Residue, then its C-alpha position, 0 to 999 in steps of 0.5 A: m499500500e505504501r509503495r502504491i501511494i508513493q508512486h502516486l505522490i512522487p512521479k518518477r519523471p522529472l518533467c513533472v516536477a519541473a513543470l509543476g515548479v514553473v506552474l507555481v512560479i507563474l501562479a505567484g507571478t499573476y497575483l503580483i502583476p495585475l491583469k490588465t482589464e482597462y482599455t481606454a484608447f477608444d474611450g469617447a469614440k463613436t465608431a472604430e474600424i479594425t483590420g484583422e483575421v476572423k478567428a471564430l464565429t458564434y451565435r447568441a441571443d443578443p439585443y445588439a444584432a440579429s440574423e434572420a434566424g433571430m440570433s446574433i452573429i458574433v465574429d471574433v477578430e484578431a485585430e492587427g490595426s485600427d482606426v477610431d474616430e478619436p486618437g488611439s488604437i485597438s489590438g488583441l481579440v475583438r468581439c464583433y456583433l454584426a449588424e442585422g442583415e450583414r453577411e457573415p465572413c469565413i473563418g481565417q478571412w481577413i476583414r475590415i470591420k466597423g462598429k461602435p466600440k464598447a468596453f466590457r463591464h466591470a463588476t460593481n458589486p461583490g459576487e457580480f460576474d466581472s465581464a472585463s476580467y473574464y474576457a481579459i483573461l481570454g485575450y479580448s480587449c473590447s467589443l464592437r456593436d452594430c458592425d458592418i464589414t467594409a472589406r474582405s479578403e478572398g482567401y480563408s481557412r478552408y479547414r476551419q470553415s469546413l469544421h464550422i459548417m459541419r458544426k452548424e449542420m450537426g446542430a440543425a440535425f439535432d434541432r430536426y430530430f430531437p425535442a427542443r430542450q434536448a436538442q439544446v443540451l446535445k448541441t452544447m454537450v456534443l458540439g460546444d454550441k451554447s447559442s440556443l441553450e436557454d437560461e432555465v436549462k443551464s440553471l437546472y444543470q448548474e444548480n444541481g452540480i452537473i453543469h460540467i457535462l455540458a462542457i467539452s471536457g475529459v469525459h467527452i474526449s475520453v469516450l470519443g477518443i479512446a473509443l475511436y482509437k480502439l475501433l481503428r486498432k481492433g475494428v479496422g486493424l490499423k497499426r498503433g502509429s497509424a491509429a494514433i495519428l488518425a485518432g489524434a487528428v480527428i479528436a484535435s479537429y473535434g476540439v477546433m470545431t467545438g471552440m477549444s475550451i480550456s477543459a477541451l484543450r487539456a483533455i485533448i493534449m492528455f489524450l494525445i500523450r496517452v496514445l503516443g505513450d501507447v505507440i512508443g511503449r511508455t507508461y502513461d502517467m496522468i499527473t505528468a501529462m496534466s503538469l505538462v499541459a498546465l505548463l503549456v497552457l500557462l506559458e501561452n496565457p499565465y492568467y488562465v490560473q484565475n479562470s474557474g474553468f482552468l482550475l476546476s478542470f485541472g483540479a479534477v485531474t489532480a484529485l483523480g491522480l493524487f488525492l483519490p488513492v489516499w482517499k480510498e486508503i482512508w476508507r479502507g481503514f474503516g473497512v469500506r471496500g468497493a464504492k469506487s464511483l462514490l469515492a471518486t466523485s466525493g474525492i473530486s468534490l473535496v479537491t475542487l470545493p474551494v474553487l467552487l465556493y470561491f467562484q460560485f459561493s454554494f454547493p449542490v448537496y445532491s450533486l454527489l449522488l446525481n453524478l453517480l448516475v449522470i457520468p456513467l450514462m454520459s458515454i451512452v449519450m455521447i456514443d448514441a448522439v455520434i452514431t445518430l449524426i453519422l447515420m442522418p446523412v445516410l438515411s433519407g426521407i421516410g427512413a430517417g423519420v422512422l429510424i432516427p427516433v429509434i436510434s436516438l431513443p437511448a440518448r433521448l431517454i437519458l436526457r429526460l432522466y437527467e431532467i427528472l432527476c434534477l427537478g426531483t432533487e430541487s424539491l428535496p430539503f437542503h438542496t443547496l448549501i450557500l456557504g459564501k466566498p471563502d477568504l483566500w487564507k482559508v483556501i490556502l490552509y485547506y490545500l495545505i492540509l490536503g497536501s500534508l495528508l498526502v505526505l503523511a499517508a505516503f509514510k504511514r504517519l497517520g491512521s484513517g481516523p486522524m486523517l479523516g479528522f484533519i479533512m473534516a477540520g479543513l472543511c470546517i475552516l473553509c466553510f465556517r462563517s462568523y458575523g458579529t458585525l452589523e453590515i449595511t451594503m447599498v448594492d449598485v443596482g444602477q438607477g434604483d434602490g437595493i440595500v442589504v442589512i446583515n445583523e450581528n447574528g446573521n439575520c438579513y434584511l433586504f430594503d427594496g431591490g429594483s432598477s430601471s437601467k439594469t435588467n434582471v438585477g435580482t438574478y445578477q446583482l442581489l442574489p449573487f451578493l447574498k450568496i457571496r455573503g453566505i446568506k441562506k435566508v432573508t429574514a424580511v424583504c421590505i419593499s418601500h413602494m411599487d415602482d419598478d426601480h424598487v421592486n422588480g429585482a425583489l420580485e426575482v428574489l421572491t420568485q427564486a426563493n427556496t429554489a436558488g438556495v435563498e429563503v425569504g421569511q416574510v415580505l413587508l409592504p406599505k399599508p395601502t392608502q386611500g389614493i393608491p390602489t392595492e392592484d399595484m401590489t398584485d405581483v408581490v402578493n401572488i408570488s408570495a402566496s405561491k411561495t407561502i411567504p407571509l405578508l405584513f403591511v406596515q405603517t407609521g408606528t410599526k416597530w420590531r427588535d432583532h437582537r440589538l437592532e431596532f426598526i421603526c416605521l415613520n411612513p406611510d400613514p394610511k389615513r392620508d390621501p397621497e398625490d403620488r405613489n412616492e408618498t406611500s414609501e416605507v421609511f424606516l429608522m434603524r438603530l443599533l442599541d448598546g445592549e439587548d436589554k437596553d431601552d431605545c432612548a437616544a443615550n443608548i444608541s450607538f448607530s442609526m440609519l434612515f431608509t427613505g425610499d422615494v418619500t417626498g412632499e407631505a409624507e416627507a414632512q411627516v417623516i421629519q416630524g417623526y424623526r424629531e420626536l424620536f431622536m430628540g436632536e441626536r445626530l444620524t449616522i447614515l442617511k439613505v438619500a431619498h429618491h436617488g438624490s432628486k432635488y425635490s426630496t431631502p430638504s435643508e430643514f431635514l438635513s440640518l435636523c438630522r445632521p448625518a455623518l454620511a449620506l448614501i445615494s443610489a443612482g445609475d451611472k449617466n442616468r437619464y434623470g440626472h440624479p443626483h441633482k446639483e441642487l441636492l448636492e449643494r444642500l449637502s455641501e451647505e450642511s458639510i455632509p459628505y456623500l457617496c454615490t453608487a454611480e461613482t463607487g459601486a457598492i457601498t458597505v458600512s460595517v459597525r463593530g462597537k463604536r467603530v464605523e468603517v465604510r468601504t466602496f467596492l471599486d476601491n476595494r474589489e473583492 
């Protein structure tokens, strides 16, 4: 046993040790030298024209351009020169979205293409996907929208263009003979074509931990490559060298056709090394091959080490090659024999868990069991899909209509089974564990523990019990999250409002959540923020009023409650007044009812305590007949008391914040009076400025009364309303009140520990 583990831990080939050493140096270097994500040469340019070679053609549902089929044609161009209408230049890969009706070019063709330059968006909130970093890692500098091709070369790559056409025809065949959802999955799984994959289908696979089967990876290459190599060797009777060359050429072409993702590149090179070893009579060592591939990839682009796909792909191979033998020995010590698939799946999960949490913040609990069924059946799906594609051109007419459904039946049944299993596990309790993003030191310590166990196991220094105990301790360190601090974050939702309050005991409150400038703000800003903070349940969603820029994202949170892993305890709505009909609340009421989430209607005087945190409602007054909906806004005064047993007199308040919604007019006057009675001249710590900094709200009288230490404004960058208005900013300046605005800073976080208040802005402290 000892010798077997040592052979896995200490590869015999010095190439592996050397490659791993260089990889570690590259890893350290990428964190010392920041990735360049700012391309400002074309800032302010209305148009740009670039010259370069077409590297790839893809199709996506996109609002900027559309082909006759309703899909955007996206051309990736390696720019060799540019001419913008302002000084500057564009280089590197450029993602170009063709204007409607523009004829697509051929891959390998040189073109001049003109469009509107646009930088990729940076994340402005914790947990939000950072397009700028993602595309910079892949080598892209910017995108061009509404593009017209002004010149084309006659020559192009017939090889790559033929593969592109073949991929399109195969995708059309899947669409023709498979149900729509299954065709989407097969095109993604077999062809790497995500153009038609619906978000609902992608989320179903992702939230159940089987999204990896949709990526061209080691499973696909192993199934197709090894099957082809054996077929050529034993079925056709080719010699090893000829079979290896032919199989290698086919699999490499398959990688080119499907887009050559990092996981596909890793799997293809490892496959080529494997068959080469078979040809020359050398033993194949998975870890050595993986190390060599990692080195080759990182020499070409060192920043791939910050890409989740790279880390998960190579992490899975590392788990199989190094950790799995030790993991099996641990369980043999407890008398467990067999269960190879379960041990392999759980071993890979243990090694890749830090990466998964670092990028996705959650873990699908039932993914271990699902993968036990999904992965073995993948071979059948892949082989059946390939056979179906091969036979489609052979069969025609009635024969195809009858035989193809029969031939493709195994794949269709298995894909349907996948969907049933995913939907079934979503209804089970504890489906998703939201653990938040672990600190980097926790990730490093976790891997140091696993690495130490590998060495100790090699020399039999620990028994199975202590080794399992160390693994459990590492998991506790990685996943444990403590609070103990009051944290208020004004999420950057663009032109709208969304504030998350996390109490010292971990209870969470969402005040509004909506935007008129960003789409799906609940899915892409609010829920990721809650997940990165490890929030499993929102104690209450407080919706100030029913304007879209305050409610549409909150509706998404409610709609996805209990399925996206974040539960909602209750919803607080303003009590209907005489002038505002209850029909405005229909969507919130219906969704809450469908999710069995209690509703509470609040009004002036509504009050509750949570640990040391106290909330007092200052508006609305249902007796008053407001002129517009803004006057019905919920207004909450939040106060942090010195102790749980303290009363709420001003002397015992260590922190206070006022949430104002869009309150204005007579309602604002009532809020001022209510504040005067409650606070008796005490200074407010934080003021959430009403109505995104409108000049019609937050009068000087109120500012001089509450004298906030800091004002926070939620407004969209370059919004069409001009918020925050100059008049409001002048009033703040007159009262010497500093302010922060999300349009300039991104998310704003206020942390309160004891008497200390710390303010951080996301764009200055990116996580």
